[in-house]
DSSP file (Angstrom, degrees, kcal/mol; ACC not computed):
  #  RESIDUE AA STRUCTURE BP1 BP2  ACC     N-H-->O    O-->H-N    N-H-->O    O-->H-N    TCO  KAPPA ALPHA  PHI   PSI    X-CA   Y-CA   Z-CA
    1    1 A X              0   0    0      0, 0.0    23,-0.7     0, 0.0     2,-0.4   0.000 360.0 360.0 360.0 132.7   33.8   49.5  -37.9
    2    2 A X  E     -A   23   0A   0     21,-0.1     2,-0.5    19,-0.0    21,-0.2  -0.755 360.0-162.3 -95.2 137.7   35.7   47.6  -35.2
    3    3 A X  E     -A   22   0A   0     19,-2.4    19,-3.1    -2,-0.4     2,-0.1  -0.962  14.2-137.1-122.0 114.9   36.3   49.3  -31.8
    4    4 A X  E     -A   21   0A   0     -2,-0.5     2,-0.4    17,-0.2    17,-0.3  -0.431  15.7-150.3 -67.4 144.2   39.0   48.0  -29.5
    5    5 A X  E     +A   20   0A   0     15,-2.9    15,-1.1    -2,-0.1    14,-0.6  -0.959  20.9 170.9-115.9 133.3   38.1   47.8  -25.9
    6    6 A X        +     0   0    0     -2,-0.4     2,-0.3    13,-0.2     6,-0.1  -0.998   7.5 171.9-144.2 146.7   40.8   48.1  -23.2
    7    7 A X    >   -     0   0    0     -2,-0.3     3,-0.8     3,-0.1    54,-0.1  -0.990  34.8-140.9-151.1 146.2   40.8   48.5  -19.4
    8    8 A X  T 3  S+     0   0    0     -2,-0.3     4,-0.1     1,-0.2    53,-0.1   0.541  97.1  78.2 -79.3  -7.8   43.4   48.5  -16.7
    9    9 A X  T 3  S+     0   0    0     51,-0.1     2,-0.3     2,-0.1    28,-0.2   0.464  97.2  45.4 -82.0  -0.9   41.0   46.5  -14.5
   10   10 A X  S <  S-     0   0    0     -3,-0.8    -3,-0.1    27,-0.2    26,-0.1  -0.937 107.4 -79.0-133.6 158.1   41.9   43.3  -16.4
   11   11 A X        -     0   0    0     -2,-0.3    -4,-0.1    24,-0.3    26,-0.1  -0.276  53.3-111.9 -57.7 140.6   45.2   41.9  -17.4
   12   12 A X        -     0   0    0     25,-0.2    -1,-0.1     1,-0.1     2,-0.1  -0.297  42.0 -83.9 -68.6 157.8   46.7   43.7  -20.5
   13   13 A X        -     0   0    0      4,-0.1    -1,-0.1     1,-0.1     6,-0.1  -0.384  31.5-153.7 -61.4 137.2   47.1   41.8  -23.7
   14   14 A X  S    S+     0   0    0     -3,-0.1     2,-0.3    -2,-0.1    -1,-0.1   0.117  74.8  19.3-101.2  20.7   50.3   39.7  -23.8
   15   15 A X  S    S-     0   0    0      2,-0.2     2,-2.1     0, 0.0    -2,-0.1  -0.885 111.5 -50.3-164.2-168.1   50.5   39.8  -27.6
   16   16 A X  S    S+     0   0    0     -2,-0.3     2,-0.3     2,-0.0    -2,-0.0  -0.436  99.6  87.6 -83.3  68.0   49.3   41.6  -30.7
   17   17 A X  S    S-     0   0    0     -2,-2.1    -2,-0.2    13,-0.0     2,-0.2  -0.952  73.7-105.6-153.1 168.7   45.6   41.6  -29.9
   18   18 A X        -     0   0    0     -2,-0.3    12,-0.2     1,-0.1     3,-0.1  -0.664  24.3-123.5 -97.4 154.2   42.9   43.6  -28.0
   19   19 A X  S    S-     0   0    0    -14,-0.6    11,-2.5     1,-0.3     2,-0.3   0.876  96.4 -16.8 -60.0 -36.6   41.3   42.7  -24.7
   20   20 A X  E     -AB   5  29A   0    -15,-1.1   -15,-2.9     9,-0.3     2,-0.4  -0.974  61.8-145.1-159.8 163.4   38.1   42.9  -26.6
   21   21 A X  E     -AB   4  28A   0      7,-1.7     7,-2.7    -2,-0.3     2,-0.5  -0.995  11.7-142.9-136.5 130.4   36.7   44.2  -29.8
   22   22 A X  E     -AB   3  27A   0    -19,-3.1   -19,-2.4    -2,-0.4     2,-0.4  -0.811  18.0-179.8 -89.4 130.9   33.2   45.7  -30.4
   23   23 A X  E >   -AB   2  26A   0      3,-3.0     3,-1.7    -2,-0.5     2,-0.3  -0.896  63.9 -55.8-129.5 100.1   31.8   44.8  -33.8
   24   24 A X  T 3  S-     0   0    0    -23,-0.7   -21,-0.0    -2,-0.4   101,-0.0  -0.517 122.2 -14.2  65.6-125.7   28.3   46.4  -34.1
   25   25 A X  T 3  S+     0   0    0     -2,-0.3   100,-3.4    -3,-0.1     2,-0.4   0.346 123.2  84.7 -91.5   6.1   26.2   45.2  -31.2
   26   26 A X  E <   -BC  23 124A   0     -3,-1.7    -3,-3.0    98,-0.2     2,-0.5  -0.866  58.8-157.8-113.4 144.8   28.5   42.4  -30.2
   27   27 A X  E     -BC  22 123A   0     96,-2.7    96,-2.9    -2,-0.4     2,-0.7  -0.986   7.5-156.9-119.3 125.5   31.6   42.5  -28.0
   28   28 A X  E     -BC  21 122A   0     -7,-2.7    -7,-1.7    -2,-0.5     2,-0.5  -0.900   9.5-156.7-104.9 110.3   34.2   39.7  -28.5
   29   29 A X  E     -BC  20 121A   0     92,-3.1    92,-1.6    -2,-0.7    -9,-0.3  -0.766  16.4-126.7 -92.3 125.8   36.3   39.3  -25.4
   30   30 A X  E     -     0   0A   0    -11,-2.5    89,-0.1    -2,-0.5    -1,-0.1  -0.214  47.2 -70.1 -62.9 158.8   39.7   37.7  -25.9
   31   31 A X  E     -     0   0A   0     89,-0.1     2,-0.5    87,-0.1    89,-0.3  -0.262  52.7-149.9 -53.5 130.3   40.6   34.7  -23.8
   32   32 A X  E     - C   0 119A   0     87,-2.8    87,-1.9    -3,-0.1     2,-0.2  -0.920   6.3-157.1-110.8 128.1   41.2   35.6  -20.2
   33   33 A X  E     - C   0 118A   0     -2,-0.5     2,-2.2    85,-0.2   -22,-0.2  -0.480  39.5 -93.4 -90.7 167.3   43.6   33.8  -18.0
   34   34 A X  S    S+     0   0    0     83,-0.6     9,-3.5    -2,-0.2     2,-0.4  -0.401  74.2 146.7 -80.3  64.3   43.5   33.7  -14.2
   35   35 A X  B     -F   42   0B   0     -2,-2.2     2,-0.5     7,-0.2   -24,-0.3  -0.825  55.1-119.9-102.6 139.0   45.9   36.6  -14.0
   36   36 A X     >  -     0   0    0      5,-2.8     4,-2.9    -2,-0.4     5,-0.2  -0.663  21.5-145.4 -71.6 123.0   45.8   39.3  -11.3
   37   37 A X  T  4 S+     0   0    0     -2,-0.5   -25,-0.2   -28,-0.2   -27,-0.2   0.817  93.9  48.7 -64.7 -29.4   45.2   42.5  -13.2
   38   38 A X  T  4 S+     0   0    0      1,-0.1    -1,-0.2   -29,-0.1   -28,-0.0   0.933 127.4  20.9 -75.3 -46.3   47.4   44.6  -10.7
   39   39 A X  T  4 S-     0   0    0      2,-0.1    -2,-0.2   -28,-0.0    -1,-0.1   0.701  90.0-132.8 -97.4 -21.9   50.4   42.4  -10.6
   40   40 A X     <  +     0   0    0     -4,-2.9     2,-0.2     1,-0.3    -3,-0.1   0.501  57.1 145.8  78.6   3.3   50.1   40.3  -13.8
   41   41 A X        -     0   0    0     -5,-0.2    -5,-2.8    -6,-0.1     2,-0.3  -0.500  53.3-115.3 -78.6 142.6   50.8   37.2  -11.7
   42   42 A X  B     -F   35   0B   0     -7,-0.2     2,-0.5    -2,-0.2    -7,-0.2  -0.604  23.7-129.8 -75.3 129.7   49.1   33.9  -12.6
   43   43 A X        -     0   0    0     -9,-3.5     2,-0.2    -2,-0.3    -9,-0.2  -0.715  33.3-173.5 -78.1 124.1   46.7   32.6   -9.9
   44   44 A X        +     0   0    0     -2,-0.5     2,-0.3    71,-0.1    71,-0.0  -0.583  37.0  52.7-110.7 176.5   47.6   29.0   -9.2
   45   45 A X  S    S+     0   0    0     -2,-0.2     5,-0.1     4,-0.1    71,-0.1  -0.755  89.2  32.5 102.5-146.8   46.0   26.4   -7.1
   46   46 A X     >  -     0   0    0     -2,-0.3     4,-1.8     1,-0.1     3,-0.3  -0.130  66.1-135.3 -54.5 136.8   42.4   25.2   -7.2
   47   47 A X  H  > S+     0   0    0      1,-0.2     4,-2.7     2,-0.2     5,-0.2   0.804 104.1  62.8 -65.3 -28.5   40.8   25.4  -10.6
   48   48 A X  H  > S+     0   0    0      2,-0.2     4,-2.4     1,-0.2    -1,-0.2   0.933 105.6  45.5 -60.7 -45.1   37.6   26.9   -9.0
   49   49 A X  H  > S+     0   0    0     -3,-0.3     4,-2.3     1,-0.2    -2,-0.2   0.894 112.8  50.4 -64.7 -40.7   39.7   29.9   -8.0
   50   50 A X  H  X S+     0   0    0     -4,-1.8     4,-2.4     2,-0.2    -2,-0.2   0.903 110.4  50.3 -63.6 -40.9   41.3   30.1  -11.4
   51   51 A X  H  X S+     0   0    0     -4,-2.7     4,-2.4     2,-0.2    -2,-0.2   0.928 110.2  49.1 -64.2 -46.1   37.9   30.0  -13.1
   52   52 A X  H  X S+     0   0    0     -4,-2.4     4,-2.6     1,-0.2    -2,-0.2   0.929 112.0  48.9 -58.9 -45.8   36.5   32.8  -10.9
   53   53 A X  H  X S+     0   0    0     -4,-2.3     4,-2.0     1,-0.2    -2,-0.2   0.922 111.0  49.7 -62.4 -44.2   39.6   35.0  -11.6
   54   54 A X  H  X S+     0   0    0     -4,-2.4     4,-2.1     1,-0.2    -1,-0.2   0.911 113.3  46.5 -61.4 -41.8   39.3   34.4  -15.3
   55   55 A X  H  X S+     0   0    0     -4,-2.4     4,-2.7     2,-0.2    -1,-0.2   0.848 108.4  54.9 -71.4 -33.3   35.6   35.3  -15.3
   56   56 A X  H  X S+     0   0    0     -4,-2.6     4,-2.2     2,-0.2    -1,-0.2   0.883 108.7  50.0 -63.0 -36.4   36.2   38.4  -13.2
   57   57 A X  H  X S+     0   0    0     -4,-2.0     4,-2.0     2,-0.2    -2,-0.2   0.910 109.5  50.0 -67.8 -42.0   38.7   39.5  -15.9
   58   58 A X  H  X S+     0   0    0     -4,-2.1     4,-2.4     1,-0.2    -2,-0.2   0.940 111.6  49.8 -57.3 -46.8   36.1   38.8  -18.6
   59   59 A X  H  X S+     0   0    0     -4,-2.7     4,-2.7     1,-0.2    -2,-0.2   0.886 107.0  54.0 -62.2 -40.2   33.6   40.9  -16.5
   60   60 A X  H  X S+     0   0    0     -4,-2.2     4,-1.6     2,-0.2    -1,-0.2   0.902 110.0  47.3 -61.6 -41.0   36.1   43.8  -16.1
   61   61 A X  H  X S+     0   0    0     -4,-2.0     4,-0.9     2,-0.2    -2,-0.2   0.918 112.1  50.1 -66.3 -42.7   36.6   43.9  -19.9
   62   62 A X  H ><>S+     0   0    0     -4,-2.4     5,-3.2     1,-0.2     3,-0.7   0.889 106.5  55.3 -62.9 -38.6   32.8   43.8  -20.5
   63   63 A X  H ><5S+     0   0    0     -4,-2.7     3,-1.2     1,-0.3    -1,-0.2   0.881 102.8  56.0 -61.7 -36.9   32.3   46.6  -17.9
   64   64 A X  H 3<5S+     0   0    0     -4,-1.6    -1,-0.3     1,-0.3    -2,-0.2   0.776 109.2  47.6 -64.1 -25.1   34.8   48.8  -20.0
   65   65 A X  T <<5S-     0   0    0     -4,-0.9    -1,-0.3    -3,-0.7    -2,-0.2   0.453 128.4 -99.8 -92.7  -2.8   32.4   48.1  -22.9
   66   66 A X  T < 5S+     0   0    0     -3,-1.2    -3,-0.2    -4,-0.4     2,-0.2   0.667  87.9  99.0  94.2  19.0   29.4   49.0  -20.9
   67   67 A X      < -     0   0    0     -5,-3.2    -1,-0.3    -8,-0.1     2,-0.3  -0.591  53.0-145.3-126.9-172.7   28.2   45.5  -20.1
   68   68 A X    >   -     0   0    0     -2,-0.2     3,-1.7    -3,-0.1     4,-0.2  -0.820  46.1 -85.0-141.2 179.4   28.2   42.7  -17.5
   69   69 A X  G >  S+     0   0    0      1,-0.3     3,-1.6    -2,-0.3    27,-0.0   0.775 121.6  70.2 -62.0 -25.1   28.3   38.9  -17.5
   70   70 A X  G 3  S+     0   0    0      1,-0.3    -1,-0.3    53,-0.0    30,-0.1   0.642  92.5  58.4 -67.8 -12.9   24.5   39.0  -18.0
   71   71 A X  G <  S+     0   0    0     -3,-1.7    53,-2.6    28,-0.1    -1,-0.3   0.489  79.8 114.1 -91.4  -5.1   25.2   40.2  -21.5
   72   72 A X  E <   +D  123   0A   0     -3,-1.6    51,-0.3    51,-0.3     3,-0.1  -0.486  35.8 175.1 -72.1 131.6   27.2   37.2  -22.5
   73   73 A X  E     +     0   0A   0     49,-3.1    29,-2.0     1,-0.3     2,-0.3   0.618  67.6  15.6-106.5 -20.5   25.7   35.0  -25.1
   74   74 A X  E     -De 122 102A   0     48,-1.6    48,-2.6    27,-0.2    -1,-0.3  -0.975  58.5-178.0-156.7 137.1   28.5   32.5  -25.6
   75   75 A X  E     -De 121 103A   0     27,-2.0    29,-1.5    -2,-0.3     2,-0.4  -0.933  13.9-152.4-128.2 158.7   31.7   31.4  -23.8
   76   76 A X  E     -De 120 104A   0     44,-1.7    44,-2.0    -2,-0.3     2,-0.6  -0.995  11.5-158.9-126.8 127.5   34.4   28.9  -24.6
   77   77 A X  E     -De 119 105A   0     27,-3.1    29,-2.7    -2,-0.4     2,-0.5  -0.929   3.8-163.6-108.1 118.7   36.3   27.4  -21.6
   78   78 A X  E     -De 118 106A   0     40,-3.2    40,-2.0    -2,-0.6     2,-0.4  -0.901  12.6-175.8-102.1 125.3   39.7   26.0  -22.4
   79   79 A X  E     -De 117 107A   0     27,-3.0    29,-2.8    -2,-0.5     3,-0.2  -0.939  31.2-147.0-124.8 144.5   41.0   23.7  -19.7
   80   80 A X  S    S+     0   0    0     36,-1.8     2,-0.3    -2,-0.4    37,-0.1   0.647  96.6  22.9 -80.8 -14.4   44.4   21.9  -19.4
   81   81 A X    >   -     0   0    0     35,-0.5     3,-1.9    25,-0.1    -1,-0.3  -0.790  59.8-162.4-155.8 107.0   42.7   18.9  -17.7
   82   82 A X  G >  S+     0   0    0      1,-0.3     3,-1.9    -2,-0.3     4,-0.2   0.575  83.0  85.5 -67.4  -7.6   39.0   18.1  -18.0
   83   83 A X  G 3  S+     0   0    0      1,-0.3     3,-0.3     2,-0.1    -1,-0.3   0.737  89.2  53.6 -62.0 -19.7   39.3   15.9  -14.9
   84   84 A X  G <> S+     0   0    0     -3,-1.9     4,-2.3     1,-0.2    -1,-0.3   0.124  74.2 115.5 -99.2  19.1   38.6   19.2  -13.1
   85   85 A X  H <> S+     0   0    0     -3,-1.9     4,-3.2     1,-0.2     5,-0.2   0.908  73.1  51.4 -57.1 -46.6   35.4   20.0  -15.1
   86   86 A X  H  > S+     0   0    0     -3,-0.3     4,-2.1    -4,-0.2    -1,-0.2   0.887 110.4  49.5 -60.9 -39.4   33.1   19.8  -12.0
   87   87 A X  H  > S+     0   0    0      2,-0.2     4,-1.7     1,-0.2    -1,-0.2   0.927 114.0  45.0 -65.0 -45.3   35.3   22.2  -10.1
   88   88 A X  H  X S+     0   0    0     -4,-2.3     4,-2.7     1,-0.2    -2,-0.2   0.926 111.7  53.6 -61.5 -45.0   35.3   24.7  -13.0
   89   89 A X  H  X S+     0   0    0     -4,-3.2     4,-2.5     1,-0.2    -2,-0.2   0.864 106.3  52.1 -62.8 -37.9   31.6   24.2  -13.6
   90   90 A X  H  X S+     0   0    0     -4,-2.1     4,-1.9     2,-0.2    -1,-0.2   0.924 113.0  43.3 -63.8 -45.4   30.8   25.1   -9.9
   91   91 A X  H  X S+     0   0    0     -4,-1.7     4,-2.1     2,-0.2    -2,-0.2   0.884 112.8  53.4 -68.1 -38.2   32.8   28.3  -10.0
   92   92 A X  H  X S+     0   0    0     -4,-2.7     4,-2.3     1,-0.2     5,-0.2   0.927 108.4  49.9 -59.8 -46.3   31.3   29.1  -13.4
   93   93 A X  H  X S+     0   0    0     -4,-2.5     4,-2.4     1,-0.2    -1,-0.2   0.894 108.4  53.9 -60.5 -41.7   27.8   28.7  -12.0
   94   94 A X  H  < S+     0   0    0     -4,-1.9    -1,-0.2     1,-0.2    -2,-0.2   0.925 111.9  44.2 -56.8 -46.3   28.7   31.0   -9.1
   95   95 A X  H  < S+     0   0    0     -4,-2.1    -2,-0.2     1,-0.2    -1,-0.2   0.872 121.7  36.3 -71.2 -38.3   29.8   33.7  -11.4
   96   96 A X  H >< S-     0   0    0     -4,-2.3     3,-1.8     1,-0.2    -1,-0.2   0.679  83.7-175.7 -91.1 -18.3   26.9   33.5  -13.9
   97   97 A X  T 3< S-     0   0    0     -4,-2.4    -1,-0.2     1,-0.3    -2,-0.1  -0.367  71.6 -12.1  59.9-131.2   24.1   32.7  -11.4
   98   98 A X  T 3  S+     0   0    0     -4,-0.1     2,-0.3    -2,-0.1    -1,-0.3   0.663 113.3 100.9 -77.7 -16.8   20.8   32.1  -13.2
   99   99 A X    <   -     0   0    0     -3,-1.8     2,-0.4    -6,-0.1   -28,-0.1  -0.542  52.8-172.6 -71.7 130.3   22.2   33.4  -16.5
  100  100 A X        -     0   0    0     -2,-0.3     3,-0.1   -30,-0.1    -1,-0.1  -0.741   1.9-174.7-130.5  84.4   23.2   30.5  -18.8
  101  101 A X        -     0   0    0     -2,-0.4   -27,-0.2     1,-0.1   -28,-0.1  -0.305  42.0 -86.3 -69.6 161.8   25.0   31.6  -22.0
  102  102 A X  E     -e   74   0A   0    -29,-2.0   -27,-2.0   -30,-0.0     2,-0.3  -0.353  58.4-173.1 -60.6 150.8   25.8   29.0  -24.6
  103  103 A X  E     -e   75   0A   0    -29,-0.2     2,-0.4    -3,-0.1   -27,-0.2  -1.000  27.4-163.2-152.8 148.4   29.1   27.4  -23.8
  104  104 A X  E     -e   76   0A   0    -29,-1.5   -27,-3.1    -2,-0.3     2,-0.4  -0.982  11.6-164.7-124.3 143.5   31.8   25.0  -25.1
  105  105 A X  E     +e   77   0A   0     -2,-0.4     2,-0.4   -29,-0.2   -27,-0.2  -0.993  14.5 174.5-130.0 126.0   34.4   23.4  -22.8
  106  106 A X  E     -e   78   0A   0    -29,-2.7   -27,-3.0    -2,-0.4     2,-0.4  -0.958  29.1-127.5-133.5 147.9   37.5   21.8  -24.3
  107  107 A X  E     -e   79   0A   0     -2,-0.4     2,-0.3   -29,-0.2   -27,-0.2  -0.801  29.5-169.2 -92.4 135.3   40.7   20.3  -23.1
  108  108 A X        -     0   0    0    -29,-2.8     3,-0.1    -2,-0.4   -26,-0.0  -0.856  31.4-120.0-122.3 158.6   43.8   21.6  -24.6
  109  109 A X  S    S-     0   0    0     -2,-0.3     2,-0.3     1,-0.2    -1,-0.1   0.866  91.3 -10.5 -65.8 -36.3   47.4   20.4  -24.5
  110  110 A X        -     0   0    0    -31,-0.1     2,-0.3    -3,-0.0    -1,-0.2  -0.974  58.8-148.7-163.9 146.8   48.7   23.6  -22.9
  111  111 A X    >   -     0   0    0      4,-0.4     3,-2.1    -2,-0.3     4,-0.1  -0.820  44.9 -77.6-115.3 158.4   47.6   27.2  -22.1
  112  112 A X  G >  S+     0   0    0     -2,-0.3     3,-1.8     1,-0.3    -1,-0.1  -0.237 119.4   9.4 -53.4 142.5   49.7   30.3  -22.0
  113  113 A X  G 3  S-     0   0    0      1,-0.3    -1,-0.3   -80,-0.1   -71,-0.1   0.636 124.2 -81.7  60.7  16.1   51.7   30.6  -18.8
  114  114 A X  G <  S+     0   0    0     -3,-2.1    -1,-0.3     1,-0.1    -2,-0.2   0.817  78.0 171.6  59.2  32.8   50.7   27.0  -18.0
  115  115 A X    <   -     0   0    0     -3,-1.8    -4,-0.4     1,-0.1    -1,-0.1  -0.261  39.0-133.7 -66.0 159.5   47.3   28.2  -16.7
  116  116 A X  S    S+     0   0    0      1,-0.2   -36,-1.8   -37,-0.1   -35,-0.5   0.676  84.6  17.8 -86.6 -19.8   44.7   25.7  -15.8
  117  117 A X  E     - D   0  79A   0    -38,-0.2   -83,-0.6   -37,-0.1     2,-0.3  -0.997  53.1-174.3-153.0 149.4   41.9   27.6  -17.6
  118  118 A X  E     -CD  33  78A   0    -40,-2.0   -40,-3.2    -2,-0.3     2,-0.4  -0.982  13.8-165.3-142.2 139.1   41.3   30.3  -20.1
  119  119 A X  E     -CD  32  77A   0    -87,-1.9   -87,-2.8    -2,-0.3     2,-0.3  -0.989   6.6-175.7-133.5 128.9   37.9   31.7  -21.0
  120  120 A X  E     - D   0  76A   0    -44,-2.0   -44,-1.7    -2,-0.4     2,-0.3  -0.772  12.3-165.4-113.3 167.2   36.7   33.9  -23.9
  121  121 A X  E     -CD  29  75A   0    -92,-1.6   -92,-3.1    -2,-0.3     2,-0.4  -0.991  20.9-148.1-152.0 154.5   33.3   35.3  -24.4
  122  122 A X  E     -CD  28  74A   0    -48,-2.6   -49,-3.1    -2,-0.3   -48,-1.6  -0.999  24.6-170.7-122.3 129.1   30.9   37.0  -26.8
  123  123 A X  E     -CD  27  72A   0    -96,-2.9   -96,-2.7    -2,-0.4     2,-0.7  -0.913  21.5-134.1-122.1 148.3   28.4   39.5  -25.4
  124  124 A X  E     +C   26   0A   0    -53,-2.6     2,-0.4    -2,-0.3   -98,-0.2  -0.901  32.7 163.8-101.4 112.1   25.4   41.3  -27.0
  125  125 A X        -     0   0    0   -100,-3.4     3,-0.1    -2,-0.7     4,-0.1  -0.772  25.3-150.8-131.0  84.9   25.5   45.0  -26.2
  126  126 A X    >   -     0   0    0     -2,-0.4     3,-1.7     1,-0.1  -101,-0.1  -0.269  32.5 -99.8 -56.5 139.7   23.2   47.0  -28.5
  127  127 A X  T 3  S+     0   0    0      1,-0.3    -1,-0.1     2,-0.1  -102,-0.1  -0.327 110.6  36.9 -57.9 141.3   24.5   50.5  -29.0
  128  128 A X  T 3         0   0    0     -3,-0.1    -1,-0.3     0, 0.0    -2,-0.1   0.337 360.0 360.0  94.7  -6.3   22.6   52.9  -26.8
  129  129 A X    <         0   0    0     -3,-1.7    -2,-0.1    -4,-0.1    -3,-0.1   0.441 360.0 360.0 -91.4 360.0   22.4   50.5  -23.8
C-alpha cells in the first residue's frame, strides 16, 4: 500500500505528484528544487545556497514521514551545469555531515523554473521507528 507524504514545511508539488510516497519501509522523496516553502519563490544565486535549500526541503518532507537526512540511502542530484559540481558537493557535505548515502549526480539540459539544482532521495524508515 502506498502512502502519500505531504507537508507545508516544503514547497508543494507543482504537478500531479506527491512530495513523497511511503512504500513499505522506504520513503521516496520527489525532486526538490531550491524553492522557499513559504513564498514558493526560487532561490537564485550561488549553487551552494541552492543545494542547501533543496536539501532542507528534502529534510522537511522526510520529517513529515518521521525521518531525517540520516535515513537517506540514495540521492540523485540533477544540475544544470556540472562546472559547479565542487560548490554543490561542499554544500551537500555540510548538510549530510558524516552520513554518506549512495548518490548519482547528472547534468541536465534544463530544470523546472530554470533552477540550478534539483535533488530527490530514497530513505529507509522501518515502520515503528
